[in-house]
GUSE-864059 format. One record per residue (C-alpha): residue number from 1; residue in one letter; x, y, z. Coordinates in pm, whole numbers. Example, Ala and Ser with C-alpha at 12.3 -4.5 7.8 and 13.67 -1.06 7.14 Angstrom:
2
   nr  rest    east   north      up
    1     A    1230    -450     780
    2     S    1367    -106     714
END
This chain:
435
   nr  rest    east   north      up
    1     X   -4614    7635     700
    2     X   -4268    7740     824
    3     X   -4433    7912    1118
    4     X   -4616    7594    1218
    5     X   -4298    7387    1198
    6     X   -4111    7642    1408
    7     X   -4395    7655    1660
    8     X   -4399    7278    1706
    9     X   -4019    7268    1716
   10     X   -4023    7521    2000
   11     X   -4279    7315    2189
   12     X   -4081    6995    2132
   13     X   -3750    7146    2246
   14     X   -3926    7300    2544
   15     X   -4065    6961    2646
   16     X   -3720    6803    2625
   17     X   -3574    7071    2850
   18     X   -3859    7068    3098
   19     X   -3856    6689    3142
   20     X   -3505    6735    3276
   21     X   -3625    6998    3522
   22     X   -3949    6836    3641
   23     X   -4029    6481    3747
   24     X   -4298    6276    3562
   25     X   -4545    6350    3843
   26     X   -4551    6718    3744
   27     X   -4665    6632    3393
   28     X   -4939    6409    3532
   29     X   -5079    6691    3745
   30     X   -5046    6937    3459
   31     X   -5232    6699    3225
   32     X   -5535    6697    3455
   33     X   -5533    7075    3505
   34     X   -5507    7138    3131
   35     X   -5772    6880    3046
   36     X   -6029    7026    3285
   37     X   -5954    7374    3156
   38     X   -5986    7270    2791
   39     X   -6311    7085    2858
   40     X   -6467    7391    3021
   41     X   -6342    7610    2735
   42     X   -6494    7385    2471
   43     X   -6817    7352    2667
   44     X   -6866    7725    2616
   45     X   -6763    7731    2249
   46     X   -7022    7908    2034
   47     X   -6814    7897    1715
   48     X   -6720    8265    1685
   49     X   -6415    8196    1471
   50     X   -6595    7955    1240
   51     X   -6897    8185    1211
   52     X   -6686    8486    1114
   53     X   -6486    8291     857
   54     X   -6792    8125     705
   55     X   -7034    8420     713
   56     X   -7083    8664     425
   57     X   -7095    8936     695
   58     X   -6761    8835     845
   59     X   -6588    9153     732
   60     X   -6852    9400     858
   61     X   -6756    9606    1164
   62     X   -7090    9571    1345
   63     X   -7066    9194    1310
   64     X   -6708    9193    1445
   65     X   -6791    9427    1735
   66     X   -7070    9194    1844
   67     X   -6837    8895    1822
   68     X   -6569    9080    2022
   69     X   -6817    9155    2301
   70     X   -6930    8793    2310
   71     X   -6569    8675    2321
   72     X   -6492    8888    2629
   73     X   -6801    8766    2810
   74     X   -6715    8408    2723
   75     X   -6362    8444    2862
   76     X   -6496    8567    3197
   77     X   -6752    8287    3204
   78     X   -6486    8023    3133
   79     X   -6278    8143    3428
   80     X   -6583    8144    3657
   81     X   -6675    7788    3558
   82     X   -6320    7666    3617
   83     X   -6328    7826    3962
   84     X   -6650    7636    4033
   85     X   -6479    7312    3926
   86     X   -6180    7395    4145
   87     X   -6410    7456    4442
   88     X   -6582    7122    4379
   89     X   -6249    6942    4372
   90     X   -6138    7114    4693
   91     X   -6455    7002    4871
   92     X   -6415    6645    4740
   93     X   -6053    6634    4857
   94     X   -6143    6777    5199
   95     X   -6408    6508    5248
   96     X   -6185    6229    5106
   97     X   -6431    6149    4827
   98     X   -6160    6076    4570
   99     X   -5926    5774    4541
  100     X   -5616    5856    4744
  101     X   -5377    5748    4467
  102     X   -5547    5945    4188
  103     X   -5419    6273    4049
  104     X   -5745    6445    4145
  105     X   -5666    6387    4512
  106     X   -5359    6613    4500
  107     X   -5447    6914    4721
  108     X   -5268    7156    4486
  109     X   -5481    7073    4181
  110     X   -5777    7305    4269
  111     X   -5561    7615    4315
  112     X   -5360    7535    4002
  113     X   -5684    7512    3807
  114     X   -5833    7834    3942
  115     X   -5522    8039    3865
  116     X   -5437    7882    3528
  117     X   -5789    7931    3394
  118     X   -5757    8310    3427
  119     X   -5578    8283    3093
  120     X   -5926    8255    2938
  121     X   -6005    8610    3051
  122     X   -5683    8736    2893
  123     X   -5744    8549    2568
  124     X   -6098    8685    2561
  125     X   -5943    9025    2501
  126     X   -5774    8904    2184
  127     X   -5846    9115    1876
  128     X   -6096    9009    1609
  129     X   -5813    9089    1367
  130     X   -5675    8745    1451
  131     X   -5987    8584    1306
  132     X   -6025    8811    1004
  133     X   -5660    8748     917
  134     X   -5738    8377     905
  135     X   -6051    8443     699
  136     X   -5846    8635     443
  137     X   -5554    8388     455
  138     X   -5320    8659     585
  139     X   -5132    8417     807
  140     X   -4782    8565     828
  141     X   -4852    8807    1113
  142     X   -5058    8543    1295
  143     X   -4751    8320    1294
  144     X   -4538    8605    1426
  145     X   -4777    8664    1717
  146     X   -4790    8293    1797
  147     X   -4416    8239    1782
  148     X   -4332    8546    1991
  149     X   -4583    8444    2259
  150     X   -4464    8085    2257
  151     X   -4095    8171    2269
  152     X   -4143    8423    2549
  153     X   -4352    8174    2746
  154     X   -4095    7898    2696
  155     X   -3807    8113    2816
  156     X   -4019    8222    3112
  157     X   -4110    7869    3223
  158     X   -3756    7735    3176
  159     X   -3595    8011    3382
  160     X   -3858    8010    3655
  161     X   -3879    7630    3657
  162     X   -3502    7598    3687
  163     X   -3497    7845    3974
  164     X   -3794    7710    4169
  165     X   -3851    7349    4051
  166     X   -4218    7432    4107
  167     X   -4515    7358    3884
  168     X   -4619    7718    3938
  169     X   -4366    7804    3668
  170     X   -4597    7635    3416
  171     X   -4906    7809    3552
  172     X   -4755    8156    3542
  173     X   -4616    8089    3193
  174     X   -4968    8013    3068
  175     X   -5090    8350    3194
  176     X   -4785    8525    3051
  177     X   -4841    8366    2709
  178     X   -5211    8458    2705
  179     X   -5136    8820    2793
  180     X   -4871    8853    2522
  181     X   -5100    8694    2263
  182     X   -5381    8937    2343
  183     X   -5158    9245    2336
  184     X   -4979    9151    2014
  185     X   -5306    9071    1837
  186     X   -5404    9437    1878
  187     X   -5060    9584    1805
  188     X   -4921    9374    1519
  189     X   -5220    9254    1316
  190     X   -5374    9475    1050
  191     X   -5737    9579    1050
  192     X   -5991    9799    1221
  193     X   -5964    9859    1594
  194     X   -6192    9650    1811
  195     X   -6482    9809    1993
  196     X   -6752    9683    2223
  197     X   -7084    9673    2046
  198     X   -7404    9481    1995
  199     X   -7605    9426    1679
  200     X   -7922    9221    1704
  201     X   -7898    9071    1355
  202     X   -7531    8988    1402
  203     X   -7596    8820    1736
  204     X   -7877    8614    1585
  205     X   -7651    8491    1306
  206     X   -7369    8411    1548
  207     X   -7596    8217    1782
  208     X   -7773    8043    1493
  209     X   -7443    7914    1356
  210     X   -7308    7852    1704
  211     X   -7586    7629    1830
  212     X   -7454    7330    1638
  213     X   -7095    7430    1708
  214     X   -7178    7454    2078
  215     X   -7325    7105    2080
  216     X   -7037    6952    1884
  217     X   -6780    7136    2099
  218     X   -6951    7019    2417
  219     X   -6921    6661    2298
  220     X   -6574    6693    2148
  221     X   -6455    6854    2473
  222     X   -6494    6523    2651
  223     X   -6394    6320    2347
  224     X   -6065    6512    2305
  225     X   -5973    6511    2674
  226     X   -6164    6216    2811
  227     X   -5857    5994    2810
  228     X   -5674    6213    3062
  229     X   -5991    6275    3262
  230     X   -6045    5899    3295
  231     X   -5681    5807    3353
  232     X   -5649    6085    3612
  233     X   -5895    5894    3829
  234     X   -5731    5554    3775
  235     X   -5358    5628    3769
  236     X   -5114    5800    3998
  237     X   -4939    6120    3890
  238     X   -4622    5941    3776
  239     X   -4798    5698    3542
  240     X   -5018    5974    3402
  241     X   -4700    6175    3350
  242     X   -4558    5892    3136
  243     X   -4879    5887    2935
  244     X   -4878    6265    2898
  245     X   -4526    6263    2748
  246     X   -4615    5979    2508
  247     X   -4940    6147    2409
  248     X   -4760    6475    2343
  249     X   -4516    6303    2109
  250     X   -4789    6106    1929
  251     X   -5004    6414    1881
  252     X   -4730    6626    1719
  253     X   -4791    6496    1362
  254     X   -5168    6531    1389
  255     X   -5127    6870    1553
  256     X   -4899    6990    1275
  257     X   -5138    6869    1004
  258     X   -5431    7022    1188
  259     X   -5257    7356    1234
  260     X   -5145    7382     872
  261     X   -5457    7252     701
  262     X   -5694    7376     971
  263     X   -5575    7731     913
  264     X   -5595    7695     535
  265     X   -5853    7429     453
  266     X   -6157    7585     619
  267     X   -6117    7930     458
  268     X   -6026    7776     119
  269     X   -6315    7528     123
  270     X   -6554    7798     245
  271     X   -6452    8023     -44
  272     X   -6497    7733    -288
  273     X   -6847    7668    -151
  274     X   -6937    8034    -202
  275     X   -6783    8076    -548
  276     X   -6716    7736    -709
  277     X   -6904    7461    -523
  278     X   -6828    7202    -792
  279     X   -6457    7222    -703
  280     X   -6500    7129    -335
  281     X   -6430    6753    -381
  282     X   -6124    6826    -596
  283     X   -5973    7061    -334
  284     X   -6063    6825     -52
  285     X   -5896    6523    -217
  286     X   -5584    6722    -298
  287     X   -5541    6805      71
  288     X   -5624    6451     181
  289     X   -5354    6293     -37
  290     X   -5091    6501     140
  291     X   -5216    6467     498
  292     X   -5306    6096     473
  293     X   -4971    5993     328
  294     X   -4778    6197     586
  295     X   -4976    6076     888
  296     X   -4962    5709     785
  297     X   -4588    5733     719
  298     X   -4530    5877    1067
  299     X   -4769    5624    1226
  300     X   -4564    5335    1090
  301     X   -4239    5502    1197
  302     X   -4356    5561    1554
  303     X   -4491    5206    1589
  304     X   -4152    5052    1521
  305     X   -3934    5315    1690
  306     X   -4135    5459    1981
  307     X   -3917    5309    2253
  308     X   -3599    5409    2072
  309     X   -3721    5768    2038
  310     X   -3800    5795    2409
  311     X   -3468    5635    2509
  312     X   -3282    5877    2283
  313     X   -3463    6196    2386
  314     X   -3549    6153    2754
  315     X   -3373    6044    3068
  316     X   -3432    5693    3212
  317     X   -3718    5816    3435
  318     X   -3944    5834    3126
  319     X   -3869    5491    2976
  320     X   -4231    5373    3022
  321     X   -4344    5638    2774
  322     X   -4184    5434    2494
  323     X   -4433    5149    2468
  324     X   -4718    5395    2517
  325     X   -4596    5597    2219
  326     X   -4589    5282    2004
  327     X   -4949    5198    2095
  328     X   -5072    5554    2046
  329     X   -4922    5567    1696
  330     X   -5225    5374    1567
  331     X   -5438    5677    1644
  332     X   -5273    5862    1353
  333     X   -5428    5614    1110
  334     X   -5771    5746    1203
  335     X   -5668    6107    1268
  336     X   -5632    6160     892
  337     X   -6009    6194     864
  338     X   -6008    6511    1074
  339     X   -5995    6723     758
  340     X   -6352    6616     683
  341     X   -6484    6825     972
  342     X   -6356    7145     810
  343     X   -6526    7039     487
  344     X   -6856    6986     671
  345     X   -6839    7330     832
  346     X   -6755    7490     497
  347     X   -7053    7314     343
  348     X   -7276    7453     617
  349     X   -7336    7114     780
  350     X   -7213    7160    1140
  351     X   -7458    6890    1250
  352     X   -7227    6636    1085
  353     X   -6951    6742    1325
  354     X   -7193    6688    1611
  355     X   -7267    6335    1490
  356     X   -6896    6257    1476
  357     X   -6842    6402    1822
  358     X   -7117    6183    1969
  359     X   -6967    5875    1805
  360     X   -6617    5963    1926
  361     X   -6734    6031    2280
  362     X   -6924    5704    2316
  363     X   -6640    5507    2163
  364     X   -6372    5665    2383
  365     X   -6540    5625    2718
  366     X   -6670    5273    2650
  367     X   -6360    5129    2482
  368     X   -6103    5279    2721
  369     X   -6304    5180    3028
  370     X   -6363    4820    2914
  371     X   -6003    4766    2808
  372     X   -5864    4924    3126
  373     X   -6059    4690    3353
  374     X   -5976    4395    3128
  375     X   -5605    4456    3063
  376     X   -5495    4744    3286
  377     X   -5295    5043    3168
  378     X   -5190    4875    2842
  379     X   -5553    4808    2754
  380     X   -5650    5169    2829
  381     X   -5374    5304    2602
  382     X   -5484    5072    2321
  383     X   -5839    5191    2373
  384     X   -5725    5550    2324
  385     X   -5537    5451    2007
  386     X   -5834    5276    1843
  387     X   -6131    5472    1972
  388     X   -6149    5675    1648
  389     X   -6226    5367    1436
  390     X   -6608    5399    1464
  391     X   -6581    5774    1394
  392     X   -6379    5706    1079
  393     X   -6645    5466     954
  394     X   -6911    5728    1025
  395     X   -6707    5988     835
  396     X   -6697    5769     526
  397     X   -7074    5734     541
  398     X   -7132    6110     571
  399     X   -6882    6179     294
  400     X   -7097    5984      49
  401     X   -7365    6252      57
  402     X   -7122    6514     -77
  403     X   -6908    6296    -305
  404     X   -6609    6318     -72
  405     X   -6509    5949     -84
  406     X   -6232    5815    -303
  407     X   -6148    5443    -288
  408     X   -5820    5497    -471
  409     X   -5716    5746    -204
  410     X   -5819    5526      88
  411     X   -5622    5226     -38
  412     X   -5333    5401    -211
  413     X   -5201    5583      94
  414     X   -5182    5266     308
  415     X   -4845    5181     159
  416     X   -4706    5484     342
  417     X   -4746    5301     675
  418     X   -4522    5017     554
  419     X   -4249    5256     444
  420     X   -4272    5435     779
  421     X   -4251    5104     968
  422     X   -3939    4999     778
  423     X   -3778    5337     837
  424     X   -3857    5308    1208
  425     X   -3690    4967    1228
  426     X   -3377    5109    1071
  427     X   -3382    5407    1305
  428     X   -3418    5179    1609
  429     X   -3115    4974    1507
  430     X   -2906    5287    1459
  431     X   -3007    5414    1804
  432     X   -2929    5076    1959
  433     X   -2581    5068    1804
  434     X   -2498    5430    1886
  435     X   -2638    5437    2238
END
């Protein structure tokens, strides 16, 4: 847990420093490049990590060698697909097929995308020891690898960004971080050395588990990044930069909860399914009480203090991120149901995750589009904040089949939002008086 806090603290401090080096436009361009790259990455996800953690064969060397070979091939394929996307953007820009004010029309975006996506090749060389360490809940060395790579990358981008004031500092830092992560995963983590190999039975099991993961990842790729993909076509780089900063702040609590409980909940629930299936609801509810209360508390706090937080942390160029942060805080109310997806995978029901991804995708693209054309940028941001409502309702329905609903939990944690809201009002007044 300390490692996750330190990791997010590094990212947060880095963002504060870099917003003083780069203008908002840089963050708008970077948001599009990262979103396209993440979408392509998730479109090729065959669930290697989940399959190794969930499988009874996850500790066998032949199984891991097959997974390692697939991971390398996938990394090369991801880079190739991003290069194809970059070429398509370059052609569209050359023939003036894109709105002139949109981020996609920036002539630098294709080359940024092609170079940045090479990080997938480097990460494809990451050791299987990183996955087996998660399977066995040996997380200390994983945190060390992550923090070293993140700290080195942050120092790199700050120094190069300060010297050049160029977005290339970000791009090169991504490659640097990926290379360090891959090297350290082989050198620091414990376990057998990785080798290229292929086992027919192992590949069948990996692909059998991965078919549902692939479908859900394909859908969640657009659902998780569709907001920036849509807004990149409607907004200029500066406005998308404001949104990117607000979104980064709003996603910190959910990201922290996901990192902590994502690393722990899936292995723990998977072990419970294998050894003590009757205890799955008990373990699930214990985790939910913690994550729900924390996320609702922070949601209320951000709603009443978003503008004050932005005014305190950032220079006046980023003031428009304040109201966006307040709107986006509502998304944390629905983000608390994300833990259910790990429970579904542990229970061997990846098709449930696919159902949720379909619901989320439809809701995002329809709600954000309708509200943008009805109310402009404010409507689009509200659409992003509330697009998880239908998915949350669907989650409650699917939970019924495995006794994972608890009315006392759903209602009891709501009081946390009120306490967070009151705390945010007090914080805002303090900031107003002091600043």
